[in-house]
N, C-alpha and C positions, 0 to 999 in steps of 0.2 A: 504494500500500500504506500502511495506517495505521501510524504509528510509536507504539509503546506507551511509557509512562513507564518510567524506569529500574527502579523497583521492581516494575513489572509483570512483570519478568523473563520468561523465555519457557519454554514447556513442550513437551515431546515425549512423547506417550503411546505406550508400547511395550506391545503386547498379546501374550499367549502363551496357548496352550491348556494349562491345568493341570487335571488331574483333581481333583475335590473330595476332601478328606481330613480326618480328624479328628486334631488335634494334642493330645497329652497336655498338661494345664495346666503341668506341670513343665518341658516343653520349649518353652514359649512365651516369646518375648522381651518384656520390658517396654518399652512405648513411653515415651520420655522427653520430657516437655513442654519446649518451648524455654525456659520460665522456670526449669526445674530445672537447666539446664546452666550451666556457668561460661563466660562470654564474655570475650574480650579483643580489643583492637584488632587487626585483620588488617593484615599487610604485603604488599607486592608478591609475595613468594615463597609466601604462603599461598593466593593466589587461583587459580592454574592448576589445572584439573581439570574433571570433568563433574559437574554437580549437578542434582538433581531436587527440586522444592519439596515440603515437608512441611507448611508452615503459611503461610497468607496472611492478612493483616489490613489494615484500612483500606479506602480506596476501591478499591485494586487487587483486593481479594477480592470486590467486587461485579461485576467484569468477567471475571476469570480463574478457571479451574478448576484448572489445573496449569501449571507452568513448568519448563523445562529449559534449562540453559546449558552451553556448552563454552567455558571461558576458557583460551586457549593462552598459554604462557609468553612468546611473542613479542609479546603485546599485542593479538592478534586475538581476537574472540569470535564465536560464533554461538549462536542460541537459537530456541526456539519456544514459543508460548503457546497453550494450549487456551482459546479465548475462549468465554465463556458467552453464546451466542446461540442462536436457534432456526433451524436445528440448530447445535450447537457446531461450531466450525471452528478450524483452526490458523493462526496467523500466525507468520512466520519473519523474523528480522532477523539482521544480522551487521554487524560493524564493528570499531572499535578500543576497547580499554579501557586505563585507566591509573589509577594511584593518585596522589592529590594529598594529601599528608599521610596522614591516616587515612580519607580519603574515596575511594570508587570512582567513576570517571567513565566513562560509555559515550558515545563520540562527543562530541557537544556538549551532552549532557544535564546537568542540575544534579547536582552531587556528592551522593552518598548515603553515609551511614555504613556501614561494613562491619566485622563482627566475626567471629571464629572461635572455635569451641568445641573442647574436648578431643577430640571425635570427628571433628574436621575439618569439621563443618557450618559454613556461612556464614549470617550474619544480615545482610541488607541493609535499611537503613531510610532512607526518603526522604519527601518531602512527600505522596506518594500512598498510603503505607502501609509495610508491612514484609513481607518474604518470608524464610522460613527454608529453606535449601537443604541437603539431605543430599548429601555427596560420594559419588559412585558410582565414579569412576575418578580416579586422579591423573594429571597430565600430566607 
């Protein structure tokens, strides 16, 4: 199995059958660009949860379509990435995570910067690019 770089993060695509509908413009939520958020260094207690990517940049965005991570408070993680191949496919990894100062380390990968926003999103930045992850569930 191919190991993806840390910031490749991993994705899980969950599909559901939803009937099409029209939403009144007043009821639509505004999408917030990652650059518009206020980011601060994340600590160990900020990381546990389930996250889905909302924004990928750098080399990682040339390979991945979507990523999902589950970071457990005990230091374990699991994730999946929807890899942009013909046809697209999922790759799954799991292992251990830890914080070293203000850096996130997955297994023996190079440390990556990790920041948290007011809405509890995480932004992970490493040599291969950056991923912004929306928190779906707290752990």
